[in-house]
C-alpha positions in Angstrom: -99.0 28.7 8.3 -100.9 28.2 4.5 -98.5 27.4 2.0 -100.7 27.3 -0.8 -99.7 30.6 -1.8 -96.8 28.7 -3.0 -97.9 26.5 -5.9 -100.4 29.4 -6.7 -97.7 31.5 -7.6 -96.3 29.2 -9.6 -99.4 29.3 -11.4 -99.8 32.9 -12.1 -96.1 32.6 -13.5 -97.7 30.2 -16.3 -100.1 32.8 -16.9 -97.3 35.7 -16.4 -95.4 33.9 -19.2 -98.2 33.2 -21.5 -99.2 37.0 -21.2 -95.3 37.6 -22.4 -95.9 35.3 -25.2 -98.6 37.8 -26.4 -96.4 40.6 -26.2 -93.9 38.9 -28.0 -96.0 38.4 -31.1 -97.3 41.7 -31.0 -93.7 43.1 -31.4 -93.2 40.7 -34.0 -90.1 38.5 -31.7 -91.8 34.9 -32.4 -89.1 32.8 -31.3 -89.1 34.8 -27.9 -93.1 34.2 -27.6 -92.6 30.5 -28.1 -89.5 30.3 -25.9 -92.3 32.2 -23.2 -95.0 29.4 -23.9 -92.3 26.8 -23.1 -91.1 28.0 -19.9 -94.8 28.4 -19.2 -95.4 25.2 -19.4 -92.4 24.1 -17.4 -94.1 25.7 -14.7 -97.3 24.2 -15.7 -95.6 21.0 -14.7 -94.3 22.2 -11.4 -97.5 24.0 -9.7 -99.6 20.3 -9.2 -96.8 18.7 -8.2 -95.2 21.1 -5.3 -99.5 21.7 -4.4 -99.2 17.7 -3.6 -95.8 18.1 -1.9 -97.0 20.5 0.4 -100.6 18.9 0.8 -102.2 22.4 -0.3 -103.9 21.1 -3.3 -107.5 22.7 -3.3 -110.1 23.5 -6.2 -109.3 26.5 -6.1 -105.2 25.9 -7.5 -107.4 23.7 -9.8 -109.2 26.3 -11.4 -106.6 28.8 -11.3 -104.7 26.2 -13.4 -106.9 26.0 -16.3 -107.3 29.8 -16.7 -103.6 30.0 -16.7 -103.5 27.4 -19.2 -106.8 28.7 -21.2 -104.1 31.8 -21.9 -101.1 30.2 -22.1 -101.8 27.7 -24.4 -104.8 28.2 -26.3 -105.1 32.0 -26.6 -101.3 32.6 -26.5 -100.2 30.5 -29.8 -102.9 31.3 -31.3 -102.4 34.6 -31.6 -98.8 33.9 -32.0 -100.3 31.6 -35.3 -102.0 34.8 -36.8 -99.5 37.2 -36.3 -96.2 35.1 -37.4 -98.5 33.1 -40.3 -102.1 34.1 -41.0 -102.6 37.9 -41.0 -102.3 38.1 -44.5 -104.4 34.5 -45.3 -107.6 35.1 -47.1 -109.6 33.1 -49.0 -111.5 34.1 -52.6 -115.2 33.2 -52.2 -117.9 34.7 -55.0 -115.2 37.0 -56.3 -114.5 38.6 -53.0 -111.6 38.0 -50.4 -112.6 36.2 -47.4 -110.0 37.2 -44.4 -109.6 33.6 -42.9 -106.8 33.9 -41.6 -108.6 35.2 -37.5 -111.5 32.6 -38.3 -108.4 30.0 -38.3 -106.1 31.3 -35.7 -109.2 31.3 -33.0 -110.3 27.8 -33.7 -107.1 27.1 -31.4 -108.0 28.6 -28.3 -111.7 27.9 -28.4 -110.5 24.4 -28.6 -108.2 24.7 -25.4 -110.9 26.1 -23.7 -113.0 23.4 -24.0 -110.7 21.3 -23.7 -109.9 22.7 -19.9 -113.7 23.3 -19.1 -114.3 19.4 -20.1 -111.1 18.0 -18.4 -112.6 20.0 -14.9 -115.9 18.4 -15.4 -114.4 14.7 -15.8 -111.2 13.2 -16.6 -109.7 9.6 -16.1 -107.1 9.0 -13.8 -105.3 7.2 -15.6 -105.4 8.7 -19.3 -106.4 12.1 -21.0 -109.2 12.3 -22.9 -108.3 14.6 -25.9 -104.8 15.9 -26.5 -103.4 18.3 -23.4 -103.9 21.9 -24.0 -99.6 22.5 -23.1 -98.9 19.3 -25.4 -101.0 21.5 -28.2 -99.6 24.9 -27.2 -95.7 23.3 -27.1 -96.0 22.2 -30.6 -97.2 25.5 -31.5 -94.4 27.7 -29.6 -91.4 25.0 -31.2 -92.7 26.1 -34.7 -91.0 29.7 -34.8 -87.9 28.6 -32.8 -87.2 25.8 -35.4 -88.1 27.8 -38.2 -87.3 31.1 -37.5 -88.0 33.1 -41.0 -92.2 33.3 -40.6 -92.1 33.5 -44.3 -91.1 30.0 -45.0 -94.4 28.8 -43.7 -96.4 31.4 -45.1 -94.7 29.9 -48.2 -96.2 26.7 -47.1 -99.7 28.0 -45.9 -101.7 24.6 -47.9 -99.4 22.4 -45.8 -99.6 24.5 -42.0 -103.0 25.1 -41.8 -104.7 21.4 -41.8 -101.7 20.9 -39.5 -103.0 23.6 -37.0 -106.4 22.7 -37.1 -105.6 19.2 -36.4 -103.4 19.7 -33.3 -106.6 21.8 -32.2 -109.1 19.5 -33.0 -107.5 16.7 -31.3 -107.6 18.9 -28.0 -111.6 18.4 -28.4 -111.3 15.1 -29.6 -111.8 11.4 -27.5 -108.8 9.9 -28.3 -106.9 8.8 -25.7 -103.7 9.4 -24.8 -101.5 8.3 -21.8 -100.3 10.0 -18.7 -97.0 9.2 -18.3 -96.0 11.8 -15.4 -98.7 10.1 -13.8 -96.3 7.1 -13.4 -92.7 8.8 -13.1 -93.9 11.2 -11.0 -95.8 9.1 -8.7 -92.9 7.5 -7.6 -90.8 11.0 -7.5 -91.7 13.4 -5.0 -89.9 15.6 -2.4 -85.9 15.4 -2.7 -85.8 13.2 -5.3 -88.3 15.7 -7.4 -85.7 17.9 -6.8 -82.8 15.5 -8.0 -85.1 14.4 -10.9 -85.3 18.1 -11.9 -81.6 19.0 -11.9 -80.9 16.3 -13.6 -83.5 17.1 -16.4 -81.9 20.5 -16.8 -78.1 19.3 -16.9 -79.0 16.8 -19.8 -81.2 19.7 -21.9 -77.7 21.9 -21.2 -75.5 19.0 -22.0 -77.1 18.1 -25.5 -78.4 21.6 -26.0 -78.0 21.4 -29.7 -79.9 18.2 -29.8 -82.8 19.5 -27.4 -85.0 21.0 -29.9 -85.1 17.7 -32.4 -85.2 15.3 -29.0 -88.3 17.2 -27.8 -90.2 17.9 -31.4 -89.8 13.6 -31.4 -90.9 13.0 -28.6 -93.7 14.9 -28.6 -94.4 13.1 -32.4 -94.6 9.8 -30.6 -96.6 10.7 -27.6 -99.5 12.3 -30.7 -98.7 9.4 -32.9 -98.8 6.7 -30.0 -102.3 8.2 -29.0 -103.7 8.0 -32.7 -102.4 4.5 -33.2 -104.1 3.2 -29.9 -107.2 5.0 -30.8 -107.5 3.1 -34.4 -106.6 -0.4 -32.9 -109.4 0.3 -30.0 -111.9 1.6 -33.1 -110.9 -1.9 -35.1 -111.4 -3.9 -32.5 -114.9 -2.4 -31.2 -116.3 -2.6 -34.9 -114.6 -5.7 -36.1 -118.0 -7.6 -35.4 
């Protein structure tokens, strides 16, 4: 019996919640759009593990995963940002307004698509080259959840826009980011994986009031650590 449909269905769930995020964002329900991306990220972390446990990993599953990720962690975050924060963003060029919001918003899905295509062609087993698109998507998803009023970000577009572009460009950069899941999940599979998942969900429930700050802090540490290692490596390579 071919069990490949099980991890492929989980991947389709990733795509499904990416679509839900776009629908929620189109209706102005930005927090729900963010939560949809977060739940999709959870499914994205499970499909590969399930495929390896069932020993049904395939090129089809890998390609399907990339297509789903492009929608969920590329198109959906870009559309969310445009609808929530950049729909009225424009610049004055030559005394004429230039509608820059859409141009800025589309940078994210473009970078995510390139990042995923590059990963399919070449990638290292021990590290990521560029910020993983799910992490970048989660950063955007957390914004409307942490700050419920879109007007606050709209009033701080000068700070928000560079940060948004930076996260997008980090995806296509050559900065090396670690693969903590490669170390942790290599030793956790089968019933251990189920127990590990239950423990993580239980901790999230127990510390639900702090989980948002914990998640933001962990992602910040992950991104900053990658940048620090990149700077250190750059200095070492150009020391002489």
